[in-house]
ZAMARGU-4260 file (C-alpha; in steps of 0.2 Angstrom, whole numbers, plus 5000, padded with zeros to 4 digits):
<rodrens>
0) 4899/4976/6098 | 4913/4979/6109 | 4917/4962/6115 | 4923/4946/6106 | 4914/4946/6092
5) 4909/4963/6082 | 4890/4962/6075 | 4896/4947/6067 | 4885/4935/6056 | 4889/4917/6048
10) 4888/4921/6029 | 4889/4939/6029 | 4896/4949/6015 | 4891/4941/5999 | 4905/4931/5990
15) 4906/4924/5973 | 4904/4907/5972 | 4902/4902/5952 | 4899/4911/5935 | 4894/4906/5919
20) 4900/4907/5908 | 4916/4902/5921 | 4928/4914/5924 | 4945/4911/5912 | 4931/4898/5900
25) 4936/4898/5881 | 4917/4894/5873 | 4915/4890/5855 | 4901/4899/5852 | 4893/4915/5859
30) 4884/4914/5876 | 4865/4923/5878 | 4869/4928/5898 | 4880/4930/5912 | 4875/4923/5926
35) 4885/4924/5945 | 4879/4917/5959 | 4883/4922/5979 | 4884/4913/5996 | 4870/4922/5999
40) 4854/4935/5993 | 4861/4950/5986 | 4855/4967/5981 | 4857/4973/5964 | 4860/4988/5957
45) 4855/5000/5942 | 4874/4996/5937 | 4878/4977/5945 | 4883/4972/5929 | 4897/4979/5917
50) 4902/4967/5900 | 4918/4974/5893 | 4923/4970/5874 | 4943/4965/5873 | 4945/4986/5866
55) 4938/4989/5881 | 4920/4996/5876 | 4905/4994/5883 | 4892/4979/5878 | 4876/4984/5878
60) 4868/4970/5891 | 4850/4968/5895 | 4845/4976/5914 | 4852/4963/5930 | 4841/4953/5937
65) 4838/4936/5946 | 4840/4922/5940 | 4822/4914/5941 | 4818/4914/5960 | 4834/4913/5967
70) 4842/4929/5977 | 4858/4923/5976 | 4862/4926/5960 | 4864/4938/5945 | 4860/4937/5927
75) 4860/4949/5914 | 4857/4944/5893 | 4871/4947/5880 | 4867/4955/5863 | 4869/4945/5849
80) 4886/4944/5836 | 4897/4949/5851 | 4912/4943/5843 | 4930/4933/5846 | 4942/4936/5859
85) 4941/4937/5878 | 4927/4947/5887 | 4927/4955/5905 | 4913/4956/5917 | 4914/4969/5930
90) 4900/4963/5945 | 4895/4976/5960 | 4881/4972/5971 | 4875/4972/5989 | 4876/4958/6000
95) 4863/4955/6013 | 4872/4962/6029 | 4872/4978/6016 | 4888/4978/6011 | 4893/4981/5994
100) 4904/4965/5984 | 4911/4971/5970 | 4926/4961/5957 | 4930/4955/5938 | 4931/4939/5930
105) 4934/4934/5912 | 4929/4924/5897 | 4933/4920/5880 | 4925/4917/5863 | 4933/4906/5850
110) 4949/4910/5859 | 4960/4920/5871 | 4965/4938/5865 | 4973/4953/5871 | 4962/4965/5879
115) 4963/4985/5884 | 4954/4982/5900 | 4960/4990/5913 | 4952/4984/5932 | 4953/4994/5947
120) 4970/4988/5958 | 4956/4989/5972 | 4941/4977/5966 | 4932/4985/5982 | 4931/5000/5974
125) 4936/5009/5989 | 4933/5028/5983 | 4933/5044/5993 | 4913/5043/5998 | 4918/5022/6005
130) 4932/5032/6015 | 4920/5046/6020 | 4907/5033/6023 | 4919/5022/6035 | 4923/5040/6046
135) 4904/5045/6049 | 4901/5027/6055 | 4914/5028/6067 | 4905/5045/6074 | 4889/5038/6072
140) 4895/5024/6086 | 4903/5035/6098 | 4885/5048/6094 | 4878/5033/6102 | 4890/5027/6117
145) 4890/5044/6123 | 4870/5049/6121 | 4866/5031/6130 | 4881/5029/6141 | 4878/5046/6148
150) 4860/5043/6151 | 4861/5028/6158 | 4874/5037/6172 | 4863/5051/6175 | 4849/5042/6178
155) 4856/5025/6188 | 4869/5035/6197 | 4862/5052/6199 | 4872/5064/6194 | 4870/5076/6182
160) 4882/5091/6183 | 4893/5091/6168 | 4889/5075/6163 | 4873/5083/6153 | 4885/5091/6140
165) 4889/5074/6135 | 4871/5070/6132 | 4870/5085/6121 | 4884/5081/6111 | 4881/5062/6110
170) 4864/5067/6102 | 4870/5079/6091 | 4883/5070/6084 | 4872/5055/6081 | 4860/5065/6073
175) 4873/5074/6059 | 4883/5057/6058 | 4865/5047/6052 | 4861/5063/6040 | 4878/5060/6033
180) 4876/5040/6032 | 4860/5042/6022 | 4868/5055/6009 | 4885/5045/6011 | 4874/5027/6007
185) 4871/5028/5988 | 4889/5032/5984 | 4896/5019/5994 | 4888/5006/5987 | 4891/5012/5970
190) 4908/5014/5972 | 4905/5034/5962 | 4911/5050/5971 | 4905/5059/5985 | 4897/5072/5972
195) 4884/5059/5969 | 4876/5060/5989 | 4868/5075/5982 | 4860/5067/5965 | 4840/5065/5968
200) 4839/5048/5961 | 4854/5040/5969 | 4848/5046/5986 | 4828/5041/5980 | 4835/5023/5978
205) 4844/5025/5997 | 4828/5028/6005 | 4820/5016/5998 | 4833/5002/6004 | 4834/4991/6018
210) 4851/5002/6025 | 4841/5019/6020 | 4825/5013/6030 | 4833/5010/6046 | 4843/5027/6044
215) 4828/5034/6041 | 4819/5027/6057 | 4835/5030/6067 | 4831/5049/6063 | 4814/5050/6069
220) 4819/5040/6085 | 4833/5054/6086 | 4819/5066/6085 | 4809/5060/6098 | 4826/5055/6111
225) 4828/5076/6107 | 4820/5079/6127 | 4831/5068/6135 | 4846/5078/6137 | 4835/5092/6146
230) 4822/5078/6157 | 4835/5063/6160 | 4840/5070/6177 | 4821/5068/6182 | 4822/5051/6183
235) 4803/5047/6185 | 4794/5031/6177 | 4789/5040/6160 | 4805/5048/6156 | 4813/5030/6161
240) 4800/5018/6151 | 4802/5032/6137 | 4819/5032/6136 | 4823/5013/6137 | 4811/5011/6124
245) 4818/5023/6110 | 4838/5015/6117 | 4833/4999/6112 | 4826/5005/6097 | 4840/5013/6089
250) 4851/4999/6093 | 4840/4990/6082 | 4843/4999/6067 | 4860/4995/6068 | 4858/4977/6070
255) 4843/4977/6056 | 4858/4983/6043 | 4872/4975/6049 | 4880/4955/6050 | 4867/4951/6061
260) 4853/4952/6049 | 4860/4940/6037 | 4867/4920/6039 | 4861/4907/6052 | 4853/4909/6067
265) 4844/4928/6062 | 4831/4931/6077 | 4846/4926/6089 | 4859/4936/6083 | 4848/4950/6082
270) 4843/4951/6099 | 4863/4946/6102 | 4866/4961/6091 | 4855/4975/6099 | 4863/4967/6116
275) 4881/4969/6114 | 4876/4987/6106 | 4870/4992/6120 | 4881/4984/6136 | 4894/4994/6125
280) 4888/5009/6123 | 4884/5009/6143 | 4902/5005/6147 | 4910/5016/6136 | 4900/5030/6137
285) 4896/5029/6154 | 4915/5030/6157 | 4914/5042/6147 | 4904/5050/6158 | 4913/5047/6175
290) 4929/5054/6167 | 4920/5072/6163 | 4912/5070/6182 | 4929/5066/6191 | 4938/5079/6181
295) 4926/5094/6177 | 4913/5092/6190 | 4915/5110/6203 | 4910/5097/6219 | 4918/5081/6225
300) 4912/5069/6213 | 4903/5055/6231 | 4912/5040/6232 | 4890/5030/6232 | 4890/5037/6213
305) 4906/5028/6209 | 4902/5011/6217 | 4885/5012/6207 | 4893/5014/6191 | 4905/5001/6196
310) 4891/4988/6198 | 4884/4994/6180 | 4899/4993/6173 | 4903/4975/6177 | 4884/4968/6174
315) 4887/4979/6155 | 4903/4968/6155 | 4895/4952/6158 | 4883/4954/6145 | 4896/4959/6132
320) 4907/4942/6137 | 4890/4930/6133 | 4884/4942/6118 | 4903/4942/6112 | 4908/4923/6112
325) 4892/4919/6102 | 4893/4931/6090 | 4913/4925/6089 | 4907/4908/6086 | 4894/4914/6073
330) 4908/4925/6063 | 4923/4913/6064 | 4915/4895/6061 | 4930/4885/6066 | 4946/4888/6078
335) 4957/4888/6062 | 4947/4905/6054 | 4956/4915/6069 | 4972/4915/6059 | 4969/4910/6041
340) 4955/4926/6038 | 4957/4942/6038 | 4939/4943/6050 | 4950/4930/6065 | 4966/4941/6063
345) 4958/4959/6067 | 4945/4947/6080 | 4963/4943/6089 | 4967/4962/6089 | 4953/4966/6096
350) 4954/4951/6110 | 4971/4959/6115 | 4964/4977/6116 | 4948/4970/6126 | 4959/4962/6137
355) 4969/4977/6140 | 4951/4985/6144 | 4948/4975/6156 | 4964/4976/6167 | 4960/4995/6167
360) 4942/4992/6173 | 4949/4981/6188 | 4959/4994/6193 | 4945/5006/6193 | 4937/4995/6204
365) 4951/4994/6215 | 4950/5012/6218 | 4933/5014/6222 | 4932/5000/6233 | 4946/5009/6243
370) 4937/5025/6240 | 4921/5017/6250 | 4932/5011/6261 | 4936/5030/6266 | 4919/5034/6264
375) 4912/5022/6278 | 4925/5026/6290 | 4921/5045/6289 | 4902/5043/6291 | 4907/5030/6303
380) 4917/5044/6314 | 4904/5057/6310 | 4892/5044/6318 | 4905/5042/6334 | 4909/5061/6338
385) 4891/5068/6343 | 4891/5052/6357 | 4906/5053/6361 | 4904/5072/6367 | 4887/5068/6376
390) 4897/5057/6385 | 4910/5068/6389 | 4898/5081/6395 | 4889/5068/6408 | 4907/5064/6415
395) 4911/5083/6419 | 4896/5088/6426 | 4895/5072/6438 | 4913/5077/6444 | 4907/5097/6447
400) 4907/5101/6465 | 4892/5108/6472 | 4899/5127/6469 | 4901/5124/6451 | 4921/5126/6452
405) 4930/5114/6444 | 4942/5102/6451 | 4959/5105/6456 | 4966/5093/6445 | 4956/5098/6429
410) 4965/5099/6413 | 4962/5105/6395 | 4974/5088/6388 | 4962/5079/6375 | 4968/5060/6374
415) 4979/5055/6361 | 4969/5038/6355 | 4954/5050/6351 | 4964/5061/6336 | 4967/5055/6321
420) 4962/5043/6309 | 4952/5027/6316 | 4962/5013/6306 | 4980/5021/6308 | 4982/5024/6289
425) 4983/5043/6287 | 4969/5056/6287 | 4953/5050/6275 | 4954/5067/6267 | 4971/5066/6260
430) 4967/5047/6256 | 4953/5052/6247 | 4962/5065/6236 | 4975/5050/6233 | 4963/5037/6226
435) 4953/5051/6214 | 4967/5054/6208 | 4971/5037/6204 | 4954/5032/6199 | 4957/5046/6186
440) 4970/5038/6179 | 4963/5024/6178 | 4946/5028/6169 | 4956/5039/6158 | 4966/5024/6152
445) 4950/5014/6151 | 4942/5027/6139 | 4957/5028/6127 | 4957/5010/6123 | 4938/5009/6123
450) 4940/5022/6109 | 4955/5012/6100 | 4942/4994/6104 | 4927/5005/6095 | 4938/5008/6080
455) 4944/4991/6078 | 4924/4986/6082 | 4919/4997/6067 | 4934/4989/6055 | 4927/4972/6060
460) 4909/4976/6055 | 4915/4980/6039 | 4925/4964/6037 | 4918/4947/6027 | 4915/4936/6043
465) 4929/4920/6044 | 4913/4908/6042 | 4907/4916/6024 | 4926/4916/6021 | 4928/4898/6023
470) 4910/4893/6015 | 4916/4902/5998 | 4931/4897/5996 | 4927/4880/5998 | 4911/4882/5986
475) 4923/4892/5972 | 4934/4875/5977 | 4919/4864/5974 | 4914/4874/5956 | 4934/4870/5951
480) 4933/4853/5954 | 4919/4853/5940 | 4929/4858/5927 | 4942/4849/5915 | 4957/4845/5925
485) 4972/4856/5918 | 4990/4858/5924 | 4996/4877/5925 | 5013/4883/5925 | 5021/4898/5927
490) 5039/4904/5920 | 5047/4921/5924 | 5059/4928/5909 | 5070/4942/5909 | 5080/4944/5892
495) 5090/4959/5901 | 5084/4974/5892 | 5073/4988/5898 | 5056/4981/5898 | 5060/4963/5893
500) 5055/4955/5909 | 5037/4949/5913 | 5033/4927/5915 | 5025/4914/5902 | 5008/4905/5908
505) 5008/4888/5902 | 4990/4876/5903 | 4992/4860/5898 | 4976/4851/5897 | 4972/4838/5905
510) 4988/4840/5908 | 4989/4818/5910 | 4999/4805/5898 | 4993/4808/5882 | 4987/4822/5871
515) 4986/4836/5877 | 4981/4854/5875 | 4993/4868/5875 | 4988/4888/5877 | 5002/4898/5884
520) 5001/4917/5886 | 5014/4931/5888 | 5012/4943/5901 | 5022/4960/5901 | 5029/4969/5917
525) 5014/4977/5919 | 5005/4962/5922 | 4995/4964/5904 | 4995/4952/5892 | 5011/4956/5879
530) 5013/4950/5861 | 5033/4944/5858 | 5036/4940/5840 | 5039/4923/5843 | 5038/4908/5859
535) 5043/4890/5858 | 5041/4877/5870 | 5048/4858/5873 | 5045/4845/5885 | 5060/4836/5891
540) 5060/4819/5905 | 5076/4818/5905 | 5075/4802/5918 | 5068/4791/5906 | 5079/4800/5892
545) 5062/4807/5881 | 5063/4822/5873 | 5063/4836/5870 | 5046/4837/5861 | 5041/4853/5852
550) 5024/4859/5858 | 5025/4867/5840 | 5016/4881/5847 | 5005/4896/5834 | 5001/4913/5837
555) 4982/4913/5839 | 4981/4930/5842 | 4984/4936/5858 | 4988/4920/5863 | 5000/4905/5859
560) 4991/4887/5857 | 4995/4869/5849 | 4983/4853/5851 | 4988/4836/5852 | 5005/4836/5862
565) 5006/4820/5866 | 5018/4815/5884 | 5019/4795/5882 | 5025/4793/5900 | 5020/4801/5918
570) 5033/4807/5928 | 5044/4826/5932 | 5044/4832/5915 | 5055/4851/5911 | 5047/4863/5901
575) 5059/4874/5890 | 5052/4891/5884 | 5061/4900/5873 | 5055/4919/5872 | 5061/4932/5860
580) 5054/4950/5862 | 5063/4959/5846 | 5074/4951/5832 | 5090/4950/5842 | 5084/4949/5861
585) 5077/4933/5869 | 5080/4921/5882 | 5077/4901/5885 | 5072/4899/5903 | 5064/4883/5910
590) 5051/4874/5924 | 5047/4857/5929 | 5029/4851/5930 | 5021/4832/5934 | 5012/4823/5923
595) 5002/4807/5930
</rodrens>
């Protein structure tokens, strides 16, 4: 999940596409049930839907369930005798990709009214438990990268040394973070506090859910993998086969509970997600192992070991590119989503970070290549020295006189051409030291940027994919087009006294020439519905010298309204509202609206 796409999925993160009653609708009689429709299958919680009356009292509804056999809906029955006024419906469900989705809407019976319901400023319910859950997810990804990356580094590159400690660190980090995720899953889904993590009922529900089962399976696999830090250096076929099976199975526990498990092309997406996650772990975890070996090893790291990892990293990057491109397409759906959705913008930031990571990898490969050249030179020199020494001995014996005395013209001076580095670039040992220091710096830079990419990736997996956001907007637009047309105008006002500002929301239906119904709501400085002693509204079409036409608004208890307001011709009309907040404080404000 590191390169071009997270474990992204089309239509992942369920989005609300329709409600019955409609959001903001005014009904003549009380409904018998409330139904919500989403873009994908959803899971229900015990408290998935709460209905609140105008006085913020909870309405006793039936148990939440799906509407018929449609898994993308949730429905509750309503009791008789609801009364009149504005009711608020708050919902919280779990999308097919395991992320909770929440929000609220209103409907009115008889007429709109003031309501004392106060909804959270963040509808997603970002509680302390949710924050802790996200932090632990970061740790889990890091632990997986260390465990898999360090294991593959030892088995492929053959240099255990100080890397064995990383194996233990990765295993313990992943075990503890998985336990924490299992405990925090319930409060995260419900939007409640961390104390609910130890509630037996909440934990029981988690253990029977798909994300909970995936976490339990991960713990079982980690128990079976406990032998890896001890036997991974043996590199026999049995260890390699079992380690490979456990590694793939661990990756599947992520794919089964994230974006890949929902949306289009699920089998292909699951396979792509597993490959993407494994490639990420091999690359970033292997980089951490390489950095540890470069800095912590008691003996110099052989150039051949660095070269083997360089080839392994190149293969991982190739897999990341292929799977990342596919997952980006699956998550975005269109080029426009790259800039018009949160998912696309985060993905763009991630792409920039990945480009930096690839640049660092290029420098590392450069220094690795130079280390290999120096190593080859030193091997060639060691092989050449014995041959030169043997040839020199034969020459000396041939020149000796029969009495064994040295020739008179013999000298102990050596040939300068035989000294020093064969390439003329300095001593190989000095060049090796320089290249190793440069390699350490480039690998450190890679690991640092890799951690940033990992954080962005984890953030991306918690963001609604662009395709789903676009589909939800289209569905909402389609639902809206089925409603009777109406013209909505909002006019800010300020009478100049403390607390004397707000806005008038005027709805004109159908917003066309002829008779119209007018409804006006006053919102105070806190954004809530406010009451005022008087509200007057007139319509004027100055271009044709028509008006002012008085709407003759009546106070209908929480909002103002009038029926039969006739606008005779089309054009750009001026709506003039006079708001009186006290016996002596009032202000007149205006705004234009086009009437077809």
